[in-house]
MINU-899963 format. One line per 2 residues: their letters; for each residue y, z, x of C-alpha. Coordinates in nm, 2 decimals, padded with zeros to 4 digits. Example, Ala and Ser with C-alpha at 12.3 -4.5 7.8 and 13.67 -1.06 7.14 Angstrom:
as = -00.45:00.78:01.23 ~ -00.11:00.71:01.37
END
This chain:
xx = -02.12:01.46:04.58 ~ -01.76:01.43:04.51
xx = -01.49:01.49:04.77 ~ -01.35:01.83:04.87
xx = -01.00:01.69:04.80 ~ -01.09:01.56:04.46
xx = -00.87:01.81:04.29 ~ -00.57:01.71:04.50
xx = -00.61:01.34:04.40 ~ -00.64:01.43:04.03
xx = -00.33:01.65:04.04 ~ -00.14:01.38:04.23
xx = -00.22:01.12:03.97 ~ -00.10:01.36:03.70
xx = 00.23:01.41:03.89 ~ 00.27:01.04:03.94
xx = 00.20:00.97:03.57 ~ 00.44:01.23:03.44
xx = 00.70:01.12:03.69 ~ 00.67:00.76:03.56
xx = 00.70:00.89:03.21 ~ 01.01:01.09:03.30
xx = 01.17:00.79:03.47 ~ 01.09:00.57:03.16
xx = 01.24:00.84:02.94 ~ 01.56:00.84:03.15
xx = 01.57:00.46:03.12 ~ 01.55:00.49:02.74
xx = 01.83:00.75:02.74 ~ 02.05:00.54:02.96
xx = 02.01:00.24:02.72 ~ 02.04:00.44:02.40
xx = 02.35:00.24:02.31 ~ 02.26:-00.09:02.47
xx = 02.25:-00.36:02.20 ~ 01.91:-00.52:02.16
xx = 01.73:-00.26:02.38 ~ 01.37:-00.17:02.28
xx = 01.25:00.17:02.38 ~ 00.97:00.19:02.62
xx = 00.67:00.42:02.67 ~ 00.43:00.47:02.96
xx = 00.08:00.40:02.85 ~ -00.16:00.68:02.97
xx = -00.53:00.65:02.98 ~ -00.80:00.87:03.13
xx = -00.90:00.73:03.47 ~ -01.25:00.62:03.54
xx = -01.48:00.91:03.58 ~ -01.68:00.99:03.90
xx = -01.93:00.88:03.98 ~ -01.93:00.52:03.86
xx = -02.24:00.41:03.68 ~ -02.46:00.25:03.95
xx = -02.81:00.25:04.09 ~ -02.69:00.44:04.40
xx = -02.47:00.68:04.22 ~ -02.51:01.04:04.35
xx = -02.72:01.27:04.14 ~ -02.48:01.52:03.99
xx = -02.46:01.69:03.65 ~ -02.26:01.45:03.43
xx = -01.94:01.28:03.54 ~ -01.63:01.44:03.68
xx = -01.29:01.33:03.54 ~ -01.05:01.18:03.80
xx = -00.72:01.23:03.62 ~ -00.49:00.99:03.44
xx = -00.43:00.62:03.47 ~ -00.10:00.44:03.38
xx = -00.18:00.07:03.34 ~ 00.16:-00.04:03.22
xx = 00.49:00.04:03.04 ~ 00.49:-00.10:02.69
xx = 00.78:-00.18:02.45 ~ 00.76:-00.01:02.11
xx = 00.83:-00.32:01.89 ~ 00.68:-00.46:01.57
xx = 00.67:-00.84:01.57 ~ 00.63:-00.86:01.20
xx = 00.96:-00.69:01.15 ~ 01.12:-00.94:01.39
xx = 00.99:-01.22:01.17 ~ 01.14:-01.06:00.86
xx = 01.48:-01.00:01.03 ~ 01.50:-01.35:01.16
xx = 01.41:-01.51:00.83 ~ 01.68:-01.31:00.65
xx = 01.93:-01.38:00.93 ~ 01.89:-01.76:00.88
xx = 01.96:-01.72:00.51 ~ 02.25:-01.48:00.56
xx = 02.42:-01.71:00.81 ~ 02.37:-02.01:00.58
xx = 02.52:-01.84:00.27 ~ 02.80:-01.66:00.45
xx = 02.91:-01.97:00.63 ~ 02.89:-02.17:00.31
xx = 03.08:-01.90:00.12 ~ 03.35:-01.89:00.38
xx = 03.41:-02.26:00.36 ~ 03.42:-02.25:-00.02
xx = 03.67:-01.97:-00.01 ~ 03.90:-02.17:00.22
xx = 03.88:-02.46:-00.02 ~ 03.96:-02.23:-00.31
xx = 04.27:-02.12:-00.13 ~ 04.38:-02.48:-00.10
xx = 04.31:-02.57:-00.46 ~ 04.50:-02.25:-00.56
xx = 04.38:-02.25:-00.92 ~ 04.49:-02.11:-01.16
xx = 04.84:-02.06:-01.04 ~ 05.20:-02.19:-01.09
xx = 05.17:-02.40:-00.77 ~ 04.84:-02.58:-00.82
xx = 04.77:-02.94:-00.92 ~ 04.70:-02.84:-01.28
xx = 05.04:-02.70:-01.33 ~ 05.20:-03.01:-01.16
xx = 05.02:-03.23:-01.40 ~ 05.13:-03.02:-01.70
xx = 05.49:-03.02:-01.59 ~ 05.48:-03.40:-01.55
xx = 05.35:-03.44:-01.90 ~ 05.62:-03.22:-02.03
xx = 05.89:-03.42:-01.85 ~ 05.74:-03.74:-02.00
xx = 05.76:-03.58:-02.34 ~ 06.13:-03.49:-02.29
xx = 06.20:-03.85:-02.20 ~ 06.04:-03.97:-02.52
xx = 06.28:-03.74:-02.71 ~ 06.59:-03.85:-02.51
xx = 06.50:-04.19:-02.36 ~ 06.86:-04.27:-02.25
xx = 06.93:-03.93:-02.10 ~ 06.97:-03.96:-01.72
xx = 06.89:-03.59:-01.67 ~ 06.55:-03.62:-01.85
xx = 06.47:-03.94:-01.66 ~ 06.56:-03.77:-01.33
xx = 06.33:-03.47:-01.41 ~ 06.05:-03.70:-01.49
xx = 06.09:-03.88:-01.16 ~ 06.11:-03.55:-00.97
xx = 05.80:-03.42:-01.15 ~ 05.62:-03.75:-01.07
xx = 05.72:-03.72:-00.71 ~ 05.61:-03.35:-00.71
xx = 05.27:-03.45:-00.86 ~ 05.22:-03.72:-00.60
xx = 05.32:-03.47:-00.32 ~ 05.07:-03.21:-00.46
xx = 04.79:-03.47:-00.45 ~ 04.88:-03.56:-00.09
xx = 04.92:-03.20:00.02 ~ 04.58:-03.09:-00.12
xx = 04.41:-03.40:00.02 ~ 04.57:-03.35:00.36
xx = 04.49:-02.98:00.36 ~ 04.13:-03.04:00.27
xx = 04.11:-03.29:00.56 ~ 04.26:-03.04:00.80
xx = 04.01:-02.78:00.69 ~ 03.73:-03.03:00.72
xx = 03.84:-03.10:01.08 ~ 03.83:-02.72:01.14
xx = 03.47:-02.73:01.02 ~ 03.40:-03.01:01.26
xx = 03.55:-02.80:01.55 ~ 03.33:-02.51:01.44
xx = 03.03:-02.75:01.43 ~ 03.10:-02.86:01.79
xx = 03.12:-02.50:01.90 ~ 02.79:-02.42:01.72
xx = 02.64:-02.72:01.89 ~ 02.73:-02.58:02.23
xx = 02.60:-02.23:02.13 ~ 02.26:-02.38:02.01
xx = 02.22:-02.58:02.33 ~ 02.32:-02.27:02.54
xx = 02.07:-02.05:02.36 ~ 01.79:-02.30:02.40
xx = 01.86:-02.34:02.76 ~ 01.88:-01.97:02.83
xx = 01.56:-01.90:02.63 ~ 01.38:-02.16:02.84
xx = 01.52:-02.00:03.16 ~ 01.40:-01.65:03.06
xx = 01.06:-01.81:02.96 ~ 01.03:-01.95:03.31
xx = 01.12:-01.61:03.47 ~ 00.86:-01.43:03.25
xx = 00.60:-01.70:03.34 ~ 00.65:-01.61:03.71
xx = 00.62:-01.24:03.67 ~ 00.32:-01.20:03.43
xx = 00.05:-01.37:03.64 ~ 00.11:-01.09:03.90
xx = 00.00:-00.82:03.66 ~ 00.35:-00.71:03.57
xx = 00.50:-00.65:03.22 ~ 00.87:-00.76:03.23
xx = 00.99:-00.55:02.93 ~ 01.36:-00.60:03.00
xx = 01.31:-00.98:03.01 ~ 01.13:-00.96:02.68
xx = 01.44:-00.78:02.54 ~ 01.67:-01.05:02.67
xx = 01.46:-01.32:02.52 ~ 01.42:-01.15:02.18
xx = 01.80:-01.11:02.16 ~ 01.85:-01.48:02.23
xx = 01.59:-01.57:01.97 ~ 01.76:-01.34:01.72
xx = 02.09:-01.53:01.78 ~ 01.91:-01.86:01.75
xx = 01.76:-01.76:01.41 ~ 02.11:-01.74:01.27
xx = 02.17:-02.11:01.36 ~ 01.85:-02.24:01.19
xx = 01.51:-02.12:01.06 ~ 01.26:-02.09:01.34
xx = 00.90:-02.00:01.41 ~ 00.80:-01.82:01.73
xx = 00.46:-01.87:01.89 ~ 00.36:-01.68:02.20
xx = 00.13:-01.84:02.46 ~ -00.12:-01.66:02.68
xx = 00.03:-01.49:02.99 ~ -00.20:-01.65:03.24
xx = -00.53:-01.58:03.41 ~ -00.42:-01.26:03.59
xx = -00.18:-01.14:03.33 ~ -00.24:-00.81:03.15
xx = -00.35:-00.80:02.79 ~ -00.02:-00.65:02.69
xx = 00.18:-00.95:02.84 ~ 00.36:-01.13:02.56
xx = 00.36:-01.47:02.74 ~ 00.60:-01.76:02.71
xx = 00.73:-01.87:02.38 ~ 00.71:-02.19:02.18
xx = 00.99:-02.21:01.93 ~ 00.99:-02.45:01.63
xx = 01.25:-02.53:01.37 ~ 01.11:-02.48:01.02
xx = 01.20:-02.55:00.66 ~ 01.23:-02.30:00.38
xx = 00.86:-02.30:00.33 ~ 00.78:-02.23:00.69
xx = 00.66:-02.58:00.77 ~ 00.74:-02.69:01.12
xx = 01.00:-02.97:01.14 ~ 01.04:-03.02:01.52
xx = 01.00:-02.84:01.85 ~ 01.29:-02.66:02.01
xx = 01.13:-02.49:02.31 ~ 00.79:-02.57:02.47
xx = 00.69:-02.26:02.67 ~ 00.38:-02.42:02.82
xx = 00.57:-02.71:02.96 ~ 00.89:-02.51:03.04
xx = 01.08:-02.78:02.84 ~ 01.36:-02.74:02.58
xx = 01.57:-02.96:02.36 ~ 01.94:-03.01:02.33
xx = 02.13:-03.10:02.01 ~ 02.38:-03.39:01.97
xx = 02.60:-03.45:01.67 ~ 02.74:-03.80:01.60
xx = 02.95:-03.91:01.31 ~ 03.00:-04.25:01.14
xx = 03.37:-04.35:01.16 ~ 03.31:-04.66:00.96
xx = 03.25:-04.46:00.65 ~ 03.51:-04.28:00.45
xx = 03.54:-03.91:00.55 ~ 03.37:-03.98:00.88
xx = 03.04:-03.81:00.78 ~ 02.77:-03.69:01.02
xx = 02.54:-03.99:01.08 ~ 02.30:-03.82:01.32
xx = 02.20:-03.47:01.43 ~ 01.93:-03.52:01.69
xx = 01.73:-03.29:01.92 ~ 01.61:-03.45:02.24
xx = 01.42:-03.31:02.54 ~ 01.67:-03.20:02.80
xx = 01.46:-03.14:03.11 ~ 01.13:-03.32:03.05
xx = 01.05:-03.62:03.27 ~ 01.04:-03.95:03.10
xx = 00.70:-04.03:02.97 ~ 00.58:-03.67:03.00
xx = 00.77:-03.51:02.71 ~ 00.56:-03.26:02.51
xx = 00.42:-03.36:02.18 ~ 00.68:-03.30:01.91
xx = 00.61:-03.13:01.58 ~ 00.76:-03.37:01.33
xx = 01.05:-03.61:01.36 ~ 01.40:-03.46:01.36
xx = 01.56:-03.75:01.19 ~ 01.92:-03.78:01.10
xx = 01.96:-03.48:00.86 ~ 01.63:-03.29:00.90
xx = 01.83:-02.99:00.98 ~ 01.94:-02.98:00.62
xx = 01.59:-02.85:00.54 ~ 01.63:-02.55:00.77
xx = 01.84:-02.26:00.66 ~ 02.11:-02.13:00.90
xx = 02.47:-02.17:01.00 ~ 02.40:-02.52:01.13
xx = 02.29:-02.64:00.79 ~ 02.59:-02.49:00.62
xx = 02.83:-02.65:00.85 ~ 02.67:-03.00:00.81
xx = 02.67:-02.97:00.43 ~ 03.03:-02.85:00.44
xx = 03.16:-03.12:00.67 ~ 02.96:-03.40:00.51
xx = 02.67:-03.62:00.61 ~ 02.53:-03.96:00.54
xx = 02.28:-03.93:00.26 ~ 01.98:-04.15:00.37
xx = 01.89:-04.23:00.01 ~ 02.23:-04.37:-00.09
xx = 02.39:-04.43:00.26 ~ 02.70:-04.25:00.13
xx = 02.89:-03.94:00.24 ~ 02.78:-03.62:00.08
xx = 02.89:-03.26:00.13 ~ 03.13:-02.99:00.01
xx = 03.45:-03.14:00.14 ~ 03.37:-03.51:00.09
xx = 03.26:-03.44:-00.27 ~ 03.59:-03.25:-00.34
xx = 03.80:-03.52:-00.18 ~ 03.61:-03.79:-00.37
xx = 03.68:-03.61:-00.69 ~ 04.05:-03.59:-00.61
xx = 04.05:-03.97:-00.52 ~ 03.88:-04.05:-00.85
xx = 04.13:-03.83:-01.04 ~ 04.44:-03.97:-00.86
xx = 04.32:-04.34:-00.89 ~ 04.21:-04.32:-01.25
xx = 04.53:-04.13:-01.35 ~ 04.76:-04.37:-01.16
xx = 04.59:-04.68:-01.30 ~ 04.60:-04.56:-01.66
xx = 04.96:-04.44:-01.63 ~ 05.08:-04.76:-01.46
xx = 04.91:-04.98:-01.73 ~ 05.10:-04.80:-02.01
xx = 05.42:-04.79:-01.80 ~ 05.41:-05.16:-01.71
xx = 05.36:-05.26:-02.08 ~ 05.69:-05.07:-02.18
xx = 06.05:-05.18:-02.17 ~ 06.30:-05.01:-01.93
xx = 06.68:-05.00:-01.98 ~ 06.73:-05.32:-01.79
xx = 06.48:-05.50:-02.01 ~ 06.66:-05.37:-02.32
xx = 07.00:-05.48:-02.18 ~ 06.87:-05.83:-02.10
xx = 06.68:-05.84:-02.43 ~ 06.37:-05.97:-02.25
xx = 06.08:-05.82:-02.07 ~ 06.12:-05.84:-01.70
xx = 05.88:-05.79:-01.42 ~ 05.62:-05.51:-01.46
xx = 05.73:-05.20:-01.28 ~ 05.46:-04.95:-01.16
xx = 05.55:-04.59:-01.18 ~ 05.30:-04.48:-00.90
xx = 05.18:-04.68:-00.61 ~ 04.97:-04.65:-00.30
xx = 05.13:-04.60:00.04 ~ 05.00:-04.89:00.24
xx = 05.01:-04.71:00.57 ~ 04.78:-04.44:00.43
xx = 04.57:-04.65:00.19 ~ 04.26:-04.60:00.40
xx = 04.28:-04.23:00.35 ~ 04.20:-04.25:-00.02
xx = 04.41:-04.24:-00.34 ~ 04.48:-03.87:-00.34
xx = 04.62:-03.88:00.01 ~ 04.82:-04.20:-00.04
xx = 04.96:-04.18:-00.40 ~ 05.34:-04.20:-00.42
xx = 05.62:-04.29:-00.65 ~ 05.69:-04.67:-00.64
xx = 06.00:-04.77:-00.45 ~ 06.15:-04.92:-00.77
xx = 06.13:-04.59:-00.96 ~ 06.27:-04.40:-00.66
xx = 06.56:-04.63:-00.64 ~ 06.66:-04.67:-01.00
xx = 06.61:-04.43:-01.30 ~ 06.68:-04.71:-01.54
xx = 06.34:-04.87:-01.45 ~ 06.14:-04.59:-01.62
xx = 05.99:-04.78:-01.92 ~ 06.04:-04.54:-02.21
xx = 06.07:-04.80:-02.49 ~ 05.82:-05.03:-02.66
xx = 05.89:-05.35:-02.86 ~ 05.62:-05.25:-03.11
xx = 05.86:-04.98:-03.25 ~ 06.10:-05.24:-03.38
xx = 06.08:-05.40:-03.72 ~ 06.03:-05.75:-03.58
xx = 05.81:-05.62:-03.30 ~ 05.99:-05.84:-03.05
xx = 06.27:-05.65:-02.88 ~ 06.30:-05.28:-02.79
xx = 06.62:-05.09:-02.84 ~ 06.78:-04.83:-02.62
xx = 06.70:-04.52:-02.83 ~ 06.33:-04.60:-02.85
xx = 06.11:-04.35:-02.66 ~ 05.77:-04.46:-02.81
xx = 05.63:-04.58:-02.47 ~ 05.73:-04.25:-02.31
xx = 05.53:-04.08:-02.60 ~ 05.23:-04.30:-02.51
xx = 05.27:-04.19:-02.14 ~ 05.28:-03.82:-02.24
xx = 04.98:-03.88:-02.48 ~ 04.77:-03.99:-02.18
xx = 04.72:-03.62:-02.12 ~ 04.46:-03.62:-02.40
xx = 04.33:-03.97:-02.36 ~ 03.96:-03.98:-02.26
xx = 03.98:-04.20:-01.95 ~ 03.63:-04.14:-01.80
xx = 03.72:-04.03:-01.45 ~ 03.37:-04.13:-01.33
xx = 03.20:-03.89:-01.56 ~ 03.16:-04.11:-01.87
xx = 03.40:-04.21:-02.15 ~ 03.47:-03.85:-02.29
xx = 03.67:-03.70:-02.00 ~ 04.04:-03.65:-02.00
xx = 04.24:-03.58:-01.68 ~ 04.26:-03.21:-01.77
xx = 03.89:-03.17:-01.86 ~ 03.79:-03.36:-01.54
xx = 04.00:-03.13:-01.32 ~ 03.88:-02.82:-01.50
xx = 03.53:-02.93:-01.45 ~ 03.59:-02.98:-01.07
xx = 03.75:-02.64:-01.04 ~ 03.49:-02.48:-01.26
xx = 03.21:-02.62:-01.05 ~ 03.38:-02.50:-00.73
xx = 03.42:-02.15:-00.88 ~ 03.05:-02.14:-00.97
xx = 02.95:-02.24:-00.62 ~ 03.18:-01.98:-00.47
xx = 03.03:-01.71:-00.69 ~ 02.68:-01.82:-00.61
xx = 02.74:-01.84:-00.24 ~ 02.91:-01.50:-00.23
xx = 02.63:-01.34:-00.43 ~ 02.36:-01.48:-00.22
xx = 02.54:-01.40:00.10 ~ 02.56:-01.04:-00.01
xx = 02.20:-01.03:-00.12 ~ 02.06:-01.18:00.20
xx = 02.29:-00.96:00.41 ~ 02.15:-00.66:00.23
xx = 01.79:-00.77:00.30 ~ 01.88:-00.85:00.66
xx = 02.03:-00.50:00.70 ~ 01.72:-00.35:00.54
xx = 01.49:-00.54:00.78 ~ 01.70:-00.45:01.07
xx = 01.70:-00.08:00.98 ~ 01.32:-00.08:00.96
xx = 01.31:-00.26:01.29 ~ 01.54:-00.01:01.45
xx = 01.34:00.28:01.32 ~ 01.05:00.15:01.53
xx = 01.23:00.01:01.83 ~ 01.56:00.20:01.88
xx = 01.60:00.50:02.11 ~ 01.62:00.84:01.94
xx = 01.78:01.09:02.17 ~ 01.62:01.38:01.99
xx = 01.28:01.23:02.05 ~ 01.35:01.14:02.41
xx = 01.46:01.50:02.47 ~ 01.14:01.63:02.33
xx = 00.94:01.38:02.55 ~ 01.14:01.48:02.85
xx = 01.06:01.85:02.81 ~ 00.69:01.76:02.74
xx = 00.66:01.54:03.06 ~ 00.86:01.80:03.26
xx = 00.62:02.08:03.17 ~ 00.32:01.85:03.24
xx = 00.47:01.76:03.58 ~ 00.52:02.13:03.66
xx = 00.17:02.21:03.56 ~ 00.03:01.93:03.78
xx = 00.24:02.07:04.07 ~ 00.10:02.42:04.01
xx = -00.25:02.27:04.00 ~ -00.18:02.12:04.35
xx = -00.07:02.47:04.47 ~ -00.40:02.62:04.34
xx = -00.61:02.35:04.50 ~ -00.41:02.40:04.82
xx = -00.48:02.77:04.82 ~ -00.85:02.70:04.76
xx = -00.87:02.45:05.05 ~ -00.68:02.69:05.27
xx = -00.94:02.95:05.20 ~ -01.22:02.71:05.28
xx = -01.06:02.56:05.59 ~ -00.89:02.86:05.75
xx = -01.08:03.16:05.64 ~ -01.44:03.06:05.60
xx = -01.67:03.18:05.88 ~ -01.45:03.47:05.98
xx = -01.65:03.79:05.93 ~ -01.52:04.15:05.94
x = -01.16:04.06:05.93
END
């Protein structure tokens, strides 16, 4: 026999359920423009019928429904779409960061233009050619000296500008290091809070949102894999549990652990450089446990190593590759800026050596006047106070050439009939200097490379990389936007849909209230009017 007040309890449950649904709808509407918010929905199930199946159950016809049951409020979110979004975010951040660094380098190289290194080299060859035509003309010699000084200054300016940009990348890397460490620490903190709530049978949806937003940010720094743990013995089946987060490579293979949810432990990143090597490359990028007690650290998935992060797409990888790192195979600095600076050093040193060799073999005006070959005079030299910076950043006109135009060796004794003494009108050595423009000097690329072709190859390679990075950045950003749109279609708040739900729950609430009124009238008849006869 069920209770006389059974109808009241059923209607009360209905009102409570619809009230919870209305409150959740209001929560959705309030957060319609909140970044990272996932819409929520009250889960409604039919309550257990009366009587329960048992040996002593009352004998009634069938079972009587007892209303509605609302076990929890769930988030409307698709984890598969989260995985897609985070994968594309890692790629987008890698290529966009790489493209940005390459574009800044392109601005410095400034090619093709009237102010780039290529034009400075061309003007210097033209000045040398003019001296070969008028070897005794002070004006022509002065222009050659000025063009030589301009060329050296251009080398130094480009080298110094590349170094300044490289230091900016290091600053950005330091900032990214702090961001990564902050994200890992905050994820672990939210993990801990979730772990304290779920065992009590609660579903902390807003904490899940906070954690997912942090994980989304982390996915831009490096590729990650997220694994959810069980919520605990008393946790509801819908509980998402605490997260384990692993850094992964492009194939999805785990490289090392970032956050261990079971142990409430997380790692922190540290970047160290090697000042003993040229360009001060990154020597180590390590992740170590920040809050685990010594001897009780969780088991690590893989060994981070010095440059393991280079296997994981993301902003961090792009910054390391841009700034430069120690290649474990060769123990030399590699990277976008170190490679370009090495190319400039090779170009400056090879050009300077070849030019000085020809210049020192020639006769200057003092040699001609003395009718004997004096001391060799170098046209270019290395500034000793900047020598450790590399040839491109330290090349300069020699002090002898700066101080005396007559020391420019334009003549050659081989032009005379006797082959012994040069004469003042001879410009054959200046012609040889100008002819170096087309001489295949090697430049570290084999014997068939001239200074122009070497530099064109460097600029061409840079242009190809910039184009590739920009194209892949656009493609990956488009894929990320597509994944995000699909994710938002599932998870974001639609005000139109919420308004429909609000009307639906409001009508259901009103109907439940009317049901209580009907049951109340029925009970009033039973309690207050039964047994009264003739009235």
